[in-house]
mmCIF file of the N, C-alpha and C atoms, coordinates in Angstrom:
data_MODEL
# 
_entry.id   MODEL 
# 
loop_
_atom_site.group_PDB 
_atom_site.id 
_atom_site.type_symbol 
_atom_site.label_atom_id 
_atom_site.label_alt_id 
_atom_site.label_comp_id 
_atom_site.label_asym_id 
_atom_site.label_entity_id 
_atom_site.label_seq_id 
_atom_site.pdbx_PDB_ins_code 
_atom_site.Cartn_x 
_atom_site.Cartn_y 
_atom_site.Cartn_z 
_atom_site.occupancy 
_atom_site.B_iso_or_equiv 
_atom_site.pdbx_formal_charge 
_atom_site.auth_seq_id 
_atom_site.auth_comp_id 
_atom_site.auth_asym_id 
_atom_site.auth_atom_id 
_atom_site.pdbx_PDB_model_num 
ATOM 1   N N  . MET A 1 1  ? 114.454 139.907 89.000 1.00 0.00 ? 1  MET A N  1 
ATOM 2   C CA . MET A 1 1  ? 113.415 139.534 89.973 1.00 0.00 ? 1  MET A CA 1 
ATOM 3   C C  . MET A 1 1  ? 112.103 139.329 89.420 1.00 0.00 ? 1  MET A C  1 
ATOM 4   N N  . ALA A 1 2  ? 111.647 139.934 88.407 1.00 0.00 ? 2  ALA A N  1 
ATOM 5   C CA . ALA A 1 2  ? 110.603 139.638 87.774 1.00 0.00 ? 2  ALA A CA 1 
ATOM 6   C C  . ALA A 1 2  ? 110.254 138.259 87.273 1.00 0.00 ? 2  ALA A C  1 
ATOM 7   N N  . ARG A 1 3  ? 111.449 137.738 86.751 1.00 0.00 ? 3  ARG A N  1 
ATOM 8   C CA . ARG A 1 3  ? 111.350 136.497 86.317 1.00 0.00 ? 3  ARG A CA 1 
ATOM 9   C C  . ARG A 1 3  ? 110.996 135.257 87.316 1.00 0.00 ? 3  ARG A C  1 
ATOM 10  N N  . GLY A 1 4  ? 111.442 135.679 88.371 1.00 0.00 ? 4  GLY A N  1 
ATOM 11  C CA . GLY A 1 4  ? 111.300 134.764 89.513 1.00 0.00 ? 4  GLY A CA 1 
ATOM 12  C C  . GLY A 1 4  ? 110.015 134.770 90.054 1.00 0.00 ? 4  GLY A C  1 
ATOM 13  N N  . TRP A 1 5  ? 109.399 135.999 89.867 1.00 0.00 ? 5  TRP A N  1 
ATOM 14  C CA . TRP A 1 5  ? 108.011 136.156 90.356 1.00 0.00 ? 5  TRP A CA 1 
ATOM 15  C C  . TRP A 1 5  ? 107.063 135.360 89.457 1.00 0.00 ? 5  TRP A C  1 
ATOM 16  N N  . GLU A 1 6  ? 107.402 135.576 88.204 1.00 0.00 ? 6  GLU A N  1 
ATOM 17  C CA . GLU A 1 6  ? 106.516 134.847 87.132 1.00 0.00 ? 6  GLU A CA 1 
ATOM 18  C C  . GLU A 1 6  ? 106.560 133.329 87.324 1.00 0.00 ? 6  GLU A C  1 
ATOM 19  N N  . SER A 1 7  ? 107.699 132.737 87.453 1.00 0.00 ? 7  SER A N  1 
ATOM 20  C CA . SER A 1 7  ? 107.945 131.395 87.590 1.00 0.00 ? 7  SER A CA 1 
ATOM 21  C C  . SER A 1 7  ? 107.083 130.883 88.836 1.00 0.00 ? 7  SER A C  1 
ATOM 22  N N  . LYS A 1 8  ? 107.202 131.642 89.898 1.00 0.00 ? 8  LYS A N  1 
ATOM 23  C CA . LYS A 1 8  ? 106.503 131.247 91.063 1.00 0.00 ? 8  LYS A CA 1 
ATOM 24  C C  . LYS A 1 8  ? 105.026 131.330 90.912 1.00 0.00 ? 8  LYS A C  1 
ATOM 25  N N  . SER A 1 9  ? 104.623 132.268 90.166 1.00 0.00 ? 9  SER A N  1 
ATOM 26  C CA . SER A 1 9  ? 102.971 132.137 89.898 1.00 0.00 ? 9  SER A CA 1 
ATOM 27  C C  . SER A 1 9  ? 102.700 130.977 89.017 1.00 0.00 ? 9  SER A C  1 
ATOM 28  N N  . VAL A 1 10 ? 103.464 130.843 87.980 1.00 0.00 ? 10 VAL A N  1 
ATOM 29  C CA . VAL A 1 10 ? 103.173 129.643 87.137 1.00 0.00 ? 10 VAL A CA 1 
ATOM 30  C C  . VAL A 1 10 ? 103.291 128.304 88.046 1.00 0.00 ? 10 VAL A C  1 
ATOM 31  N N  . GLU A 1 11 ? 104.349 128.188 88.733 1.00 0.00 ? 11 GLU A N  1 
ATOM 32  C CA . GLU A 1 11 ? 104.340 127.020 89.671 1.00 0.00 ? 11 GLU A CA 1 
ATOM 33  C C  . GLU A 1 11 ? 103.151 126.774 90.582 1.00 0.00 ? 11 GLU A C  1 
ATOM 34  N N  . ALA A 1 12 ? 102.684 127.958 91.228 1.00 0.00 ? 12 ALA A N  1 
ATOM 35  C CA . ALA A 1 12 ? 101.440 127.907 91.960 1.00 0.00 ? 12 ALA A CA 1 
ATOM 36  C C  . ALA A 1 12 ? 100.275 127.526 91.288 1.00 0.00 ? 12 ALA A C  1 
ATOM 37  N N  . GLN A 1 13 ? 100.088 128.004 89.980 1.00 0.00 ? 13 GLN A N  1 
ATOM 38  C CA . GLN A 1 13 ? 99.118  127.703 89.117 1.00 0.00 ? 13 GLN A CA 1 
ATOM 39  C C  . GLN A 1 13 ? 99.095  126.043 88.774 1.00 0.00 ? 13 GLN A C  1 
ATOM 40  N N  . ILE A 1 14 ? 100.329 125.556 88.494 1.00 0.00 ? 14 ILE A N  1 
ATOM 41  C CA . ILE A 1 14 ? 100.439 124.173 88.310 1.00 0.00 ? 14 ILE A CA 1 
ATOM 42  C C  . ILE A 1 14 ? 100.068 123.395 89.232 1.00 0.00 ? 14 ILE A C  1 
ATOM 43  N N  . GLU A 1 15 ? 100.420 123.722 90.574 1.00 0.00 ? 15 GLU A N  1 
ATOM 44  C CA . GLU A 1 15 ? 100.151 122.943 91.738 1.00 0.00 ? 15 GLU A CA 1 
ATOM 45  C C  . GLU A 1 15 ? 98.737  123.027 92.018 1.00 0.00 ? 15 GLU A C  1 
ATOM 46  N N  . ALA A 1 16 ? 98.030  124.174 91.788 1.00 0.00 ? 16 ALA A N  1 
ATOM 47  C CA . ALA A 1 16 ? 96.568  124.463 92.002 1.00 0.00 ? 16 ALA A CA 1 
ATOM 48  C C  . ALA A 1 16 ? 95.860  123.661 91.123 1.00 0.00 ? 16 ALA A C  1 
ATOM 49  N N  . ALA A 1 17 ? 96.292  123.442 89.964 1.00 0.00 ? 17 ALA A N  1 
ATOM 50  C CA . ALA A 1 17 ? 95.586  122.374 88.956 1.00 0.00 ? 17 ALA A CA 1 
ATOM 51  C C  . ALA A 1 17 ? 95.841  121.117 89.294 1.00 0.00 ? 17 ALA A C  1 
ATOM 52  N N  . ALA A 1 18 ? 96.853  120.691 89.766 1.00 0.00 ? 18 ALA A N  1 
ATOM 53  C CA . ALA A 1 18 ? 97.142  119.228 90.308 1.00 0.00 ? 18 ALA A CA 1 
ATOM 54  C C  . ALA A 1 18 ? 96.204  118.926 91.387 1.00 0.00 ? 18 ALA A C  1 
ATOM 55  N N  . GLU A 1 19 ? 96.132  119.723 92.146 1.00 0.00 ? 19 GLU A N  1 
ATOM 56  C CA . GLU A 1 19 ? 95.310  119.576 93.290 1.00 0.00 ? 19 GLU A CA 1 
ATOM 57  C C  . GLU A 1 19 ? 93.783  119.343 93.048 1.00 0.00 ? 19 GLU A C  1 
ATOM 58  N N  . ASN A 1 20 ? 93.413  120.016 91.923 1.00 0.00 ? 20 ASN A N  1 
ATOM 59  C CA . ASN A 1 20 ? 91.968  120.012 91.500 1.00 0.00 ? 20 ASN A CA 1 
ATOM 60  C C  . ASN A 1 20 ? 91.605  118.786 90.593 1.00 0.00 ? 20 ASN A C  1 
ATOM 61  N N  . ALA A 1 21 ? 92.766  118.239 90.058 1.00 0.00 ? 21 ALA A N  1 
ATOM 62  C CA . ALA A 1 21 ? 92.572  117.278 89.009 1.00 0.00 ? 21 ALA A CA 1 
ATOM 63  C C  . ALA A 1 21 ? 92.103  115.911 89.817 1.00 0.00 ? 21 ALA A C  1 
ATOM 64  N N  . PRO A 1 22 ? 91.398  115.230 89.186 1.00 0.00 ? 22 PRO A N  1 
ATOM 65  C CA . PRO A 1 22 ? 90.976  113.891 89.829 1.00 0.00 ? 22 PRO A CA 1 
ATOM 66  C C  . PRO A 1 22 ? 92.138  113.073 90.079 1.00 0.00 ? 22 PRO A C  1 
ATOM 67  N N  . GLN A 1 23 ? 92.245  112.450 91.183 1.00 0.00 ? 23 GLN A N  1 
ATOM 68  C CA . GLN A 1 23 ? 93.533  111.508 91.608 1.00 0.00 ? 23 GLN A CA 1 
ATOM 69  C C  . GLN A 1 23 ? 93.358  110.212 91.369 1.00 0.00 ? 23 GLN A C  1 
ATOM 70  N N  . HIS A 1 24 ? 92.219  109.665 90.947 1.00 0.00 ? 24 HIS A N  1 
ATOM 71  C CA . HIS A 1 24 ? 91.857  108.272 90.857 1.00 0.00 ? 24 HIS A CA 1 
ATOM 72  C C  . HIS A 1 24 ? 92.172  107.954 89.222 1.00 0.00 ? 24 HIS A C  1 
ATOM 73  N N  . LYS A 1 25 ? 92.822  107.103 89.067 1.00 0.00 ? 25 LYS A N  1 
ATOM 74  C CA . LYS A 1 25 ? 93.082  106.473 87.654 1.00 0.00 ? 25 LYS A CA 1 
ATOM 75  C C  . LYS A 1 25 ? 92.795  104.871 87.837 1.00 0.00 ? 25 LYS A C  1 
ATOM 76  N N  . ALA A 1 26 ? 92.175  104.520 86.668 1.00 0.00 ? 26 ALA A N  1 
ATOM 77  C CA . ALA A 1 26 ? 91.757  103.234 86.704 1.00 0.00 ? 26 ALA A CA 1 
ATOM 78  C C  . ALA A 1 26 ? 92.983  102.316 86.460 1.00 0.00 ? 26 ALA A C  1 
ATOM 79  N N  . VAL A 1 27 ? 93.241  101.491 87.436 1.00 0.00 ? 27 VAL A N  1 
ATOM 80  C CA . VAL A 1 27 ? 94.282  100.371 87.305 1.00 0.00 ? 27 VAL A CA 1 
ATOM 81  C C  . VAL A 1 27 ? 93.823  99.098  86.736 1.00 0.00 ? 27 VAL A C  1 
ATOM 82  N N  . LEU A 1 28 ? 94.249  98.763  85.703 1.00 0.00 ? 28 LEU A N  1 
ATOM 83  C CA . LEU A 1 28 ? 93.650  97.667  84.803 1.00 0.00 ? 28 LEU A CA 1 
ATOM 84  C C  . LEU A 1 28 ? 94.698  96.426  85.101 1.00 0.00 ? 28 LEU A C  1 
ATOM 85  N N  . ASN A 1 29 ? 94.043  95.471  85.333 1.00 0.00 ? 29 ASN A N  1 
ATOM 86  C CA . ASN A 1 29 ? 95.064  94.011  85.426 1.00 0.00 ? 29 ASN A CA 1 
ATOM 87  C C  . ASN A 1 29 ? 95.239  93.666  84.140 1.00 0.00 ? 29 ASN A C  1 
ATOM 88  N N  . SER A 1 30 ? 96.234  92.760  83.922 1.00 0.00 ? 30 SER A N  1 
ATOM 89  C CA . SER A 1 30 ? 96.889  92.314  82.676 1.00 0.00 ? 30 SER A CA 1 
ATOM 90  C C  . SER A 1 30 ? 95.802  91.775  81.827 1.00 0.00 ? 30 SER A C  1 
ATOM 91  N N  . GLU A 1 31 ? 94.750  91.084  82.343 1.00 0.00 ? 31 GLU A N  1 
ATOM 92  C CA . GLU A 1 31 ? 93.668  90.380  81.561 1.00 0.00 ? 31 GLU A CA 1 
ATOM 93  C C  . GLU A 1 31 ? 92.686  91.454  81.058 1.00 0.00 ? 31 GLU A C  1 
ATOM 94  N N  . THR A 1 32 ? 92.345  92.331  81.636 1.00 0.00 ? 32 THR A N  1 
ATOM 95  C CA . THR A 1 32 ? 91.397  93.346  81.305 1.00 0.00 ? 32 THR A CA 1 
ATOM 96  C C  . THR A 1 32 ? 92.212  94.354  80.158 1.00 0.00 ? 32 THR A C  1 
ATOM 97  N N  . ALA A 1 33 ? 93.459  94.576  80.272 1.00 0.00 ? 33 ALA A N  1 
ATOM 98  C CA . ALA A 1 33 ? 94.155  95.385  79.447 1.00 0.00 ? 33 ALA A CA 1 
ATOM 99  C C  . ALA A 1 33 ? 94.264  94.501  78.129 1.00 0.00 ? 33 ALA A C  1 
ATOM 100 N N  . ALA A 1 34 ? 94.439  93.359  78.150 1.00 0.00 ? 34 ALA A N  1 
ATOM 101 C CA . ALA A 1 34 ? 94.713  92.657  76.967 1.00 0.00 ? 34 ALA A CA 1 
ATOM 102 C C  . ALA A 1 34 ? 93.359  92.484  76.283 1.00 0.00 ? 34 ALA A C  1 
ATOM 103 N N  . LYS A 1 35 ? 92.177  92.472  76.945 1.00 0.00 ? 35 LYS A N  1 
ATOM 104 C CA . LYS A 1 35 ? 90.865  92.406  76.333 1.00 0.00 ? 35 LYS A CA 1 
ATOM 105 C C  . LYS A 1 35 ? 90.604  93.713  75.567 1.00 0.00 ? 35 LYS A C  1 
ATOM 106 N N  . LEU A 1 36 ? 91.004  94.823  76.268 1.00 0.00 ? 36 LEU A N  1 
ATOM 107 C CA . LEU A 1 36 ? 90.748  96.068  75.733 1.00 0.00 ? 36 LEU A CA 1 
ATOM 108 C C  . LEU A 1 36 ? 91.597  96.286  74.266 1.00 0.00 ? 36 LEU A C  1 
ATOM 109 N N  . ARG A 1 37 ? 92.776  95.841  74.375 1.00 0.00 ? 37 ARG A N  1 
ATOM 110 C CA . ARG A 1 37 ? 93.674  95.933  73.395 1.00 0.00 ? 37 ARG A CA 1 
ATOM 111 C C  . ARG A 1 37 ? 93.177  95.041  72.320 1.00 0.00 ? 37 ARG A C  1 
ATOM 112 N N  . HIS A 1 38 ? 92.581  93.862  72.425 1.00 0.00 ? 38 HIS A N  1 
ATOM 113 C CA . HIS A 1 38 ? 91.986  92.926  71.527 1.00 0.00 ? 38 HIS A CA 1 
ATOM 114 C C  . HIS A 1 38 ? 90.913  93.585  70.824 1.00 0.00 ? 38 HIS A C  1 
ATOM 115 N N  . LYS A 1 39 ? 90.004  94.316  71.674 1.00 0.00 ? 39 LYS A N  1 
ATOM 116 C CA . LYS A 1 39 ? 88.816  94.875  71.269 1.00 0.00 ? 39 LYS A CA 1 
ATOM 117 C C  . LYS A 1 39 ? 89.148  96.147  70.279 1.00 0.00 ? 39 LYS A C  1 
ATOM 118 N N  . GLU A 1 40 ? 90.092  96.932  70.796 1.00 0.00 ? 40 GLU A N  1 
ATOM 119 C CA . GLU A 1 40 ? 90.628  97.960  69.921 1.00 0.00 ? 40 GLU A CA 1 
ATOM 120 C C  . GLU A 1 40 ? 91.103  97.596  68.532 1.00 0.00 ? 40 GLU A C  1 
ATOM 121 N N  . GLY A 1 41 ? 91.855  96.412  68.565 1.00 0.00 ? 41 GLY A N  1 
ATOM 122 C CA . GLY A 1 41 ? 92.363  95.869  67.351 1.00 0.00 ? 41 GLY A CA 1 
ATOM 123 C C  . GLY A 1 41 ? 91.108  95.430  66.451 1.00 0.00 ? 41 GLY A C  1 
ATOM 124 N N  . LEU A 1 42 ? 90.218  94.840  66.997 1.00 0.00 ? 42 LEU A N  1 
ATOM 125 C CA . LEU A 1 42 ? 88.921  94.368  66.239 1.00 0.00 ? 42 LEU A CA 1 
ATOM 126 C C  . LEU A 1 42 ? 88.206  95.621  65.722 1.00 0.00 ? 42 LEU A C  1 
ATOM 127 N N  . LEU A 1 43 ? 88.096  96.648  66.502 1.00 0.00 ? 43 LEU A N  1 
ATOM 128 C CA . LEU A 1 43 ? 87.406  97.880  65.880 1.00 0.00 ? 43 LEU A CA 1 
ATOM 129 C C  . LEU A 1 43 ? 88.273  98.563  64.802 1.00 0.00 ? 43 LEU A C  1 
ATOM 130 N N  . LEU A 1 44 ? 89.546  98.436  64.861 1.00 0.00 ? 44 LEU A N  1 
ATOM 131 C CA . LEU A 1 44 ? 90.241  98.962  63.770 1.00 0.00 ? 44 LEU A CA 1 
ATOM 132 C C  . LEU A 1 44 ? 90.102  98.013  62.592 1.00 0.00 ? 44 LEU A C  1 
ATOM 133 N N  . SER A 1 45 ? 90.148  96.962  62.634 1.00 0.00 ? 45 SER A N  1 
ATOM 134 C CA . SER A 1 45 ? 89.920  95.863  61.512 1.00 0.00 ? 45 SER A CA 1 
ATOM 135 C C  . SER A 1 45 ? 88.519  96.249  61.020 1.00 0.00 ? 45 SER A C  1 
ATOM 136 N N  . ARG A 1 46 ? 87.617  96.354  61.778 1.00 0.00 ? 46 ARG A N  1 
ATOM 137 C CA . ARG A 1 46 ? 86.200  96.644  61.205 1.00 0.00 ? 46 ARG A CA 1 
ATOM 138 C C  . ARG A 1 46 ? 86.237  98.035  60.437 1.00 0.00 ? 46 ARG A C  1 
ATOM 139 N N  . ASN A 1 47 ? 86.912  98.938  60.906 1.00 0.00 ? 47 ASN A N  1 
ATOM 140 C CA . ASN A 1 47 ? 87.065  100.282 60.108 1.00 0.00 ? 47 ASN A CA 1 
ATOM 141 C C  . ASN A 1 47 ? 87.628  100.055 58.801 1.00 0.00 ? 47 ASN A C  1 
ATOM 142 N N  . ARG A 1 48 ? 88.795  99.245  58.962 1.00 0.00 ? 48 ARG A N  1 
ATOM 143 C CA . ARG A 1 48 ? 89.516  98.997  57.655 1.00 0.00 ? 48 ARG A CA 1 
ATOM 144 C C  . ARG A 1 48 ? 88.601  98.117  56.609 1.00 0.00 ? 48 ARG A C  1 
ATOM 145 N N  . VAL A 1 49 ? 87.991  97.089  57.093 1.00 0.00 ? 49 VAL A N  1 
ATOM 146 C CA . VAL A 1 49 ? 87.062  96.335  56.207 1.00 0.00 ? 49 VAL A CA 1 
ATOM 147 C C  . VAL A 1 49 ? 85.876  97.138  55.701 1.00 0.00 ? 49 VAL A C  1 
ATOM 148 N N  . THR A 1 50 ? 85.339  98.042  56.467 1.00 0.00 ? 50 THR A N  1 
ATOM 149 C CA . THR A 1 50 ? 84.303  99.008  56.051 1.00 0.00 ? 50 THR A CA 1 
ATOM 150 C C  . THR A 1 50 ? 84.709  99.772  54.922 1.00 0.00 ? 50 THR A C  1 
ATOM 151 N N  . GLN A 1 51 ? 85.849  100.412 54.967 1.00 0.00 ? 51 GLN A N  1 
ATOM 152 C CA . GLN A 1 51 ? 86.509  101.347 54.038 1.00 0.00 ? 51 GLN A CA 1 
ATOM 153 C C  . GLN A 1 51 ? 86.773  100.483 52.719 1.00 0.00 ? 51 GLN A C  1 
ATOM 154 N N  . GLN A 1 52 ? 87.313  99.370  52.909 1.00 0.00 ? 52 GLN A N  1 
ATOM 155 C CA . GLN A 1 52 ? 87.509  98.536  51.772 1.00 0.00 ? 52 GLN A CA 1 
ATOM 156 C C  . GLN A 1 52 ? 86.268  98.155  51.018 1.00 0.00 ? 52 GLN A C  1 
ATOM 157 N N  . LEU A 1 53 ? 85.283  97.947  51.897 1.00 0.00 ? 53 LEU A N  1 
ATOM 158 C CA . LEU A 1 53 ? 83.773  97.422  51.289 1.00 0.00 ? 53 LEU A CA 1 
ATOM 159 C C  . LEU A 1 53 ? 83.263  98.620  50.526 1.00 0.00 ? 53 LEU A C  1 
ATOM 160 N N  . GLU A 1 54 ? 83.507  99.824  50.993 1.00 0.00 ? 54 GLU A N  1 
ATOM 161 C CA . GLU A 1 54 ? 82.915  100.936 50.298 1.00 0.00 ? 54 GLU A CA 1 
ATOM 162 C C  . GLU A 1 54 ? 83.750  101.143 48.953 1.00 0.00 ? 54 GLU A C  1 
ATOM 163 N N  . ALA A 1 55 ? 84.946  100.803 48.877 1.00 0.00 ? 55 ALA A N  1 
ATOM 164 C CA . ALA A 1 55 ? 85.792  101.025 47.573 1.00 0.00 ? 55 ALA A CA 1 
ATOM 165 C C  . ALA A 1 55 ? 85.688  99.775  46.708 1.00 0.00 ? 55 ALA A C  1 
ATOM 166 N N  . SER A 1 56 ? 85.255  98.745  47.214 1.00 0.00 ? 56 SER A N  1 
ATOM 167 C CA . SER A 1 56 ? 85.259  97.631  46.355 1.00 0.00 ? 56 SER A CA 1 
ATOM 168 C C  . SER A 1 56 ? 84.161  97.479  45.382 1.00 0.00 ? 56 SER A C  1 
ATOM 169 N N  . ARG A 1 57 ? 84.273  97.179  44.138 1.00 0.00 ? 57 ARG A N  1 
ATOM 170 C CA . ARG A 1 57 ? 83.312  96.916  43.186 1.00 0.00 ? 57 ARG A CA 1 
ATOM 171 C C  . ARG A 1 57 ? 83.194  95.449  42.608 1.00 0.00 ? 57 ARG A C  1 
ATOM 172 N N  . ASN A 1 58 ? 84.029  94.636  43.171 1.00 0.00 ? 58 ASN A N  1 
ATOM 173 C CA . ASN A 1 58 ? 84.108  93.227  42.519 1.00 0.00 ? 58 ASN A CA 1 
ATOM 174 C C  . ASN A 1 58 ? 82.997  92.495  43.618 1.00 0.00 ? 58 ASN A C  1 
ATOM 175 N N  . LEU A 1 59 ? 82.035  91.882  42.983 1.00 0.00 ? 59 LEU A N  1 
ATOM 176 C CA . LEU A 1 59 ? 80.900  91.264  43.821 1.00 0.00 ? 59 LEU A CA 1 
ATOM 177 C C  . LEU A 1 59 ? 81.599  90.193  44.786 1.00 0.00 ? 59 LEU A C  1 
ATOM 178 N N  . LEU A 1 60 ? 82.359  89.328  44.172 1.00 0.00 ? 60 LEU A N  1 
ATOM 179 C CA . LEU A 1 60 ? 82.998  88.224  45.048 1.00 0.00 ? 60 LEU A CA 1 
ATOM 180 C C  . LEU A 1 60 ? 83.918  88.934  46.144 1.00 0.00 ? 60 LEU A C  1 
ATOM 181 N N  . HIS A 1 61 ? 84.707  89.849  45.957 1.00 0.00 ? 61 HIS A N  1 
ATOM 182 C CA . HIS A 1 61 ? 85.442  90.559  47.055 1.00 0.00 ? 61 HIS A CA 1 
ATOM 183 C C  . HIS A 1 61 ? 84.412  91.232  48.051 1.00 0.00 ? 61 HIS A C  1 
ATOM 184 N N  . ARG A 1 62 ? 83.338  91.861  47.746 1.00 0.00 ? 62 ARG A N  1 
ATOM 185 C CA . ARG A 1 62 ? 82.209  92.494  48.380 1.00 0.00 ? 62 ARG A CA 1 
ATOM 186 C C  . ARG A 1 62 ? 81.832  91.520  49.279 1.00 0.00 ? 62 ARG A C  1 
ATOM 187 N N  . LYS A 1 63 ? 81.611  90.287  48.784 1.00 0.00 ? 63 LYS A N  1 
ATOM 188 C CA . LYS A 1 63 ? 80.822  89.296  49.615 1.00 0.00 ? 63 LYS A CA 1 
ATOM 189 C C  . LYS A 1 63 ? 81.830  88.701  50.781 1.00 0.00 ? 63 LYS A C  1 
ATOM 190 N N  . MET A 1 64 ? 83.046  88.634  50.308 1.00 0.00 ? 64 MET A N  1 
ATOM 191 C CA . MET A 1 64 ? 84.191  88.095  51.294 1.00 0.00 ? 64 MET A CA 1 
ATOM 192 C C  . MET A 1 64 ? 84.321  89.205  52.544 1.00 0.00 ? 64 MET A C  1 
ATOM 193 N N  . LEU A 1 65 ? 84.248  90.664  52.026 1.00 0.00 ? 65 LEU A N  1 
ATOM 194 C CA . LEU A 1 65 ? 84.313  91.466  53.141 1.00 0.00 ? 65 LEU A CA 1 
ATOM 195 C C  . LEU A 1 65 ? 83.078  91.643  54.061 1.00 0.00 ? 65 LEU A C  1 
ATOM 196 N N  . GLU A 1 66 ? 82.041  91.398  53.443 1.00 0.00 ? 66 GLU A N  1 
ATOM 197 C CA . GLU A 1 66 ? 80.733  91.528  54.355 1.00 0.00 ? 66 GLU A CA 1 
ATOM 198 C C  . GLU A 1 66 ? 80.687  90.303  55.244 1.00 0.00 ? 66 GLU A C  1 
ATOM 199 N N  . GLN A 1 67 ? 81.333  89.295  54.761 1.00 0.00 ? 67 GLN A N  1 
ATOM 200 C CA . GLN A 1 67 ? 81.463  88.095  55.711 1.00 0.00 ? 67 GLN A CA 1 
ATOM 201 C C  . GLN A 1 67 ? 82.380  88.436  56.885 1.00 0.00 ? 67 GLN A C  1 
ATOM 202 N N  . ALA A 1 68 ? 83.576  89.112  56.526 1.00 0.00 ? 68 ALA A N  1 
ATOM 203 C CA . ALA A 1 68 ? 84.649  89.344  57.480 1.00 0.00 ? 68 ALA A CA 1 
ATOM 204 C C  . ALA A 1 68 ? 83.931  90.512  58.369 1.00 0.00 ? 68 ALA A C  1 
ATOM 205 N N  . LEU A 1 69 ? 83.223  91.423  57.999 1.00 0.00 ? 69 LEU A N  1 
ATOM 206 C CA . LEU A 1 69 ? 82.467  92.395  58.834 1.00 0.00 ? 69 LEU A CA 1 
ATOM 207 C C  . LEU A 1 69 ? 81.523  91.794  59.613 1.00 0.00 ? 69 LEU A C  1 
ATOM 208 N N  . ALA A 1 70 ? 80.751  90.733  59.211 1.00 0.00 ? 70 ALA A N  1 
ATOM 209 C CA . ALA A 1 70 ? 80.015  90.043  60.117 1.00 0.00 ? 70 ALA A CA 1 
ATOM 210 C C  . ALA A 1 70 ? 80.763  89.312  61.314 1.00 0.00 ? 70 ALA A C  1 
ATOM 211 N N  . ASP A 1 71 ? 81.762  88.544  60.935 1.00 0.00 ? 71 ASP A N  1 
ATOM 212 C CA . ASP A 1 71 ? 82.575  87.946  61.837 1.00 0.00 ? 71 ASP A CA 1 
ATOM 213 C C  . ASP A 1 71 ? 83.252  88.936  62.957 1.00 0.00 ? 71 ASP A C  1 
ATOM 214 N N  . LEU A 1 72 ? 83.684  90.144  62.392 1.00 0.00 ? 72 LEU A N  1 
ATOM 215 C CA . LEU A 1 72 ? 84.264  90.986  63.390 1.00 0.00 ? 72 LEU A CA 1 
ATOM 216 C C  . LEU A 1 72 ? 83.049  91.632  64.265 1.00 0.00 ? 72 LEU A C  1 
ATOM 217 N N  . ALA A 1 73 ? 81.958  91.743  63.910 1.00 0.00 ? 73 ALA A N  1 
ATOM 218 C CA . ALA A 1 73 ? 80.829  92.269  64.553 1.00 0.00 ? 73 ALA A CA 1 
ATOM 219 C C  . ALA A 1 73 ? 80.657  91.210  65.661 1.00 0.00 ? 73 ALA A C  1 
ATOM 220 N N  . ALA A 1 74 ? 80.446  89.967  65.308 1.00 0.00 ? 74 ALA A N  1 
ATOM 221 C CA . ALA A 1 74 ? 80.219  89.084  66.367 1.00 0.00 ? 74 ALA A CA 1 
ATOM 222 C C  . ALA A 1 74 ? 81.364  88.850  67.452 1.00 0.00 ? 74 ALA A C  1 
ATOM 223 N N  . GLN A 1 75 ? 82.419  88.936  66.945 1.00 0.00 ? 75 GLN A N  1 
ATOM 224 C CA . GLN A 1 75 ? 83.647  88.908  68.050 1.00 0.00 ? 75 GLN A CA 1 
ATOM 225 C C  . GLN A 1 75 ? 83.709  90.167  69.005 1.00 0.00 ? 75 GLN A C  1 
ATOM 226 N N  . ILE A 1 76 ? 83.204  91.265  68.378 1.00 0.00 ? 76 ILE A N  1 
ATOM 227 C CA . ILE A 1 76 ? 83.191  92.486  69.186 1.00 0.00 ? 76 ILE A CA 1 
ATOM 228 C C  . ILE A 1 76 ? 81.965  92.494  70.264 1.00 0.00 ? 76 ILE A C  1 
ATOM 229 N N  . ALA A 1 77 ? 80.864  91.876  69.713 1.00 0.00 ? 77 ALA A N  1 
ATOM 230 C CA . ALA A 1 77 ? 79.802  91.637  70.640 1.00 0.00 ? 77 ALA A CA 1 
ATOM 231 C C  . ALA A 1 77 ? 79.989  90.677  71.755 1.00 0.00 ? 77 ALA A C  1 
ATOM 232 N N  . GLU A 1 78 ? 80.937  89.574  71.274 1.00 0.00 ? 78 GLU A N  1 
ATOM 233 C CA . GLU A 1 78 ? 81.384  88.731  72.383 1.00 0.00 ? 78 GLU A CA 1 
ATOM 234 C C  . GLU A 1 78 ? 82.055  89.299  73.565 1.00 0.00 ? 78 GLU A C  1 
ATOM 235 N N  . LEU A 1 79 ? 82.954  90.410  73.030 1.00 0.00 ? 79 LEU A N  1 
ATOM 236 C CA . LEU A 1 79 ? 83.661  90.965  74.266 1.00 0.00 ? 79 LEU A CA 1 
ATOM 237 C C  . LEU A 1 79 ? 82.964  91.974  75.057 1.00 0.00 ? 79 LEU A C  1 
ATOM 238 N N  . ASP A 1 80 ? 81.901  92.344  74.526 1.00 0.00 ? 80 ASP A N  1 
ATOM 239 C CA . ASP A 1 80 ? 80.968  93.291  75.246 1.00 0.00 ? 80 ASP A CA 1 
ATOM 240 C C  . ASP A 1 80 ? 80.101  92.482  76.212 1.00 0.00 ? 80 ASP A C  1 
# 
């Protein structure tokens, strides 16, 4: 009988938490979702290029990475 009482208490707590939680969730259309995915991909690419730039010692490779970083920054700015 004690187990039943505990589970009812837990169930009541879950219901109370669900009632207090915000019910509105942003519903994105496919175009907005695609833009967000594209931006997230650009941000991940920027992080990867930044890490490679920090590790690179070759001058030509660093120059190429700096150009890639500038291009990514421009694309990200375009999406904002």
